[in-house]
C-alpha positions as CSV (number, residue, x, y, z in Angstrom):
1,M,0.3,-43.7,61.5
2,K,3.6,-44.5,63.2
3,P,6.8,-44.1,61.2
4,V,8.1,-47.3,59.8
5,Q,11.4,-47.0,61.7
6,E,9.4,-47.0,65.0
7,M,7.5,-50.1,64.0
8,L,10.7,-52.0,62.9
9,N,12.4,-51.0,66.2
10,R,9.4,-52.3,68.2
11,I,9.6,-55.6,66.4
12,R,13.3,-55.8,67.1
13,W,13.3,-54.9,70.8
14,D,9.8,-55.3,72.3
15,E,9.9,-58.5,74.4
16,A,6.1,-58.8,74.2
17,W,6.4,-59.3,70.5
18,A,9.4,-61.7,70.7
19,D,7.5,-64.9,69.9
20,D,5.4,-63.4,67.1
21,E,6.0,-63.9,63.4
22,F,6.5,-60.8,61.3
23,K,6.7,-60.2,57.6
24,I,7.7,-57.1,55.7
25,G,6.4,-56.1,52.4
26,Y,8.5,-53.7,50.4
27,Y,8.4,-52.4,46.8
28,D,11.0,-53.9,44.5
29,R,11.8,-51.4,41.8
30,V,13.2,-54.1,39.4
31,E,10.3,-56.5,39.7
32,Q,7.8,-53.6,40.1
33,R,5.9,-55.3,42.8
34,I,5.6,-55.7,46.5
35,V,7.9,-58.5,47.8
36,V,7.1,-60.0,51.2
37,V,9.9,-61.4,53.3
38,A,10.2,-62.8,56.8
39,F,11.5,-60.3,59.3
40,K,14.0,-62.8,60.6
41,E,15.6,-62.7,57.1
42,I,16.5,-59.0,57.2
43,F,19.6,-57.4,58.7
44,F,20.1,-53.9,60.1
45,P,23.5,-52.4,59.4
46,K,24.9,-50.8,62.6
47,D,25.5,-47.3,61.2
48,D,22.6,-47.1,58.7
49,H,19.4,-45.6,59.9
50,F,17.7,-45.4,56.5
51,S,17.7,-49.0,55.2
52,F,17.9,-52.7,56.0
53,D,19.6,-55.5,54.1
54,L,18.5,-58.9,52.9
55,I,19.7,-61.8,50.8
56,D,17.0,-63.0,48.4
57,Q,16.2,-66.6,47.4
58,E,18.7,-66.4,44.6
59,G,21.5,-65.3,47.0
60,E,21.5,-61.7,45.8
61,W,22.1,-59.0,48.4
62,H,19.7,-56.0,48.6
63,S,19.7,-52.8,50.5
64,V,16.1,-51.7,51.0
65,P,15.4,-48.1,52.0
66,Y,12.7,-47.7,54.7
67,H,10.6,-45.5,52.4
68,R,10.0,-48.6,50.2
69,V,8.5,-50.6,53.0
70,K,4.8,-50.7,52.2
71,A,3.4,-53.2,54.8
72,I,4.1,-55.0,58.0
73,Y,2.3,-58.2,59.1
74,R,2.2,-59.7,62.5
75,N,1.1,-63.3,62.7
76,G,-0.4,-63.0,59.3
77,R,-2.4,-59.9,60.0
78,L,-1.7,-56.5,58.5
79,I,-0.6,-54.1,61.3
80,W,0.9,-51.3,59.4
81,H,0.8,-50.1,55.8
82,R,1.7,-47.1,53.6
83,K,-0.4,-46.1,50.6
84,H,1.3,-47.0,47.3
């Protein structure tokens, strides 16, 4: 299994995947469930190589460590997952 950072970098930079739709499933510790968000809604802080940021539907900012990413979907199909 490829590391999650490698998968996220490929989504960000691989031109062959540029037109595809990606979703990321991460474990939310507060809600105690997997939350799925569109890749286009997440931000990668320039100097942080361990997490990404997102703003949820209520307008709250979250920093999500890569180790909490549990699934990656490409065009609705699961392409990467980590056992819970």
